[in-house]
C-alpha positions as CSV (number, residue, x, y, z in Angstrom):
1,M,6.5,-7.5,57.6
2,I,3.9,-4.8,58.1
3,V,4.2,-1.2,56.9
4,Q,1.9,1.6,58.4
5,S,2.0,5.3,58.3
6,A,2.1,7.1,61.7
7,A,-1.6,8.0,61.3
8,E,-2.5,4.3,61.1
9,V,-0.8,3.1,64.2
10,T,-3.5,2.1,66.7
11,E,-2.0,-0.6,68.9
12,K,1.3,-1.7,70.4
13,K,3.1,-4.5,68.8
14,I,5.1,-7.0,70.9
15,D,7.4,-9.7,69.7
16,T,8.5,-7.4,66.8
17,Q,11.2,-5.1,65.7
18,T,9.7,-1.7,65.1
19,M,11.4,0.8,62.8
20,Y,10.2,4.4,62.3
21,V,11.6,6.3,59.3
22,L,12.7,9.8,60.2
23,S,14.1,10.9,56.8
24,G,15.0,9.5,53.4
25,R,13.6,6.5,51.5
26,F,14.4,2.8,52.2
27,E,13.7,-0.4,50.4
28,C,12.8,-3.1,52.9
29,W,13.2,-6.9,52.3
30,R,11.6,-9.9,53.9
31,F,13.2,-13.3,53.5
32,D,11.9,-16.9,54.1
33,P,13.5,-18.1,57.3
34,Q,14.1,-21.6,55.9
35,T,15.4,-20.8,52.4
36,D,16.5,-17.2,52.5
37,E,14.3,-16.6,49.4
38,L,13.1,-13.0,49.0
39,L,9.4,-12.9,49.9
40,A,8.5,-9.2,49.9
41,T,10.0,-5.9,49.0
42,V,8.4,-2.5,50.0
43,E,9.6,1.1,49.8
44,V,9.1,3.3,52.8
45,G,9.7,6.9,53.7
46,P,9.4,9.5,56.5
47,G,6.5,8.8,58.9
48,D,6.3,5.1,58.0
49,Y,6.5,2.3,60.6
50,I,7.9,-1.1,59.7
51,Y,7.0,-4.1,61.9
52,I,9.1,-7.3,61.6
53,P,8.4,-10.4,63.7
54,S,11.3,-11.2,66.0
55,L,14.0,-13.3,64.4
56,E,12.5,-13.0,60.9
57,P,15.2,-12.5,58.3
58,H,15.0,-9.0,56.8
59,G,17.1,-6.2,55.3
60,M,17.0,-2.5,54.3
61,K,18.7,-0.5,51.7
62,N,19.0,3.3,51.8
63,L,17.6,4.7,48.6
64,S,18.3,8.4,49.5
65,D,20.5,10.1,46.9
66,E,21.3,13.5,48.5
67,Q,21.7,12.7,52.2
68,A,21.7,9.6,54.4
69,G,18.3,8.4,55.5
70,S,17.7,7.8,59.2
71,F,15.4,5.6,61.2
72,L,14.8,4.5,64.8
73,C,14.8,0.8,65.5
74,C,13.2,-0.6,68.7
75,I,13.8,-4.3,69.5
76,A,11.8,-6.0,72.2
77,N,12.3,-9.7,71.6
78,L,10.4,-12.2,73.8
79,Y,11.4,-15.8,73.7
80,Q,9.5,-19.0,74.5
81,D,10.6,-19.1,78.1
82,Q,9.7,-15.5,78.8
83,E,6.3,-13.8,79.6
84,P,5.2,-10.6,77.9
């Protein structure tokens, strides 16, 4: 899982799920694919991008108190038998 602000994004990421936080705060989790053990936790907010490799177990929790947070999620999964 990689977190960047909008100002830091310099290249396109393929084979990833990309989430862009529009509003609110979220806690993001990354889990081990074999054991489901929690590996990383990070808090993100408006203007942050989150990159998660395809098929990597992950989750998000809305931390916003006053209103629902919102984010855009773009999924462009490529599999072994496909070319980028």
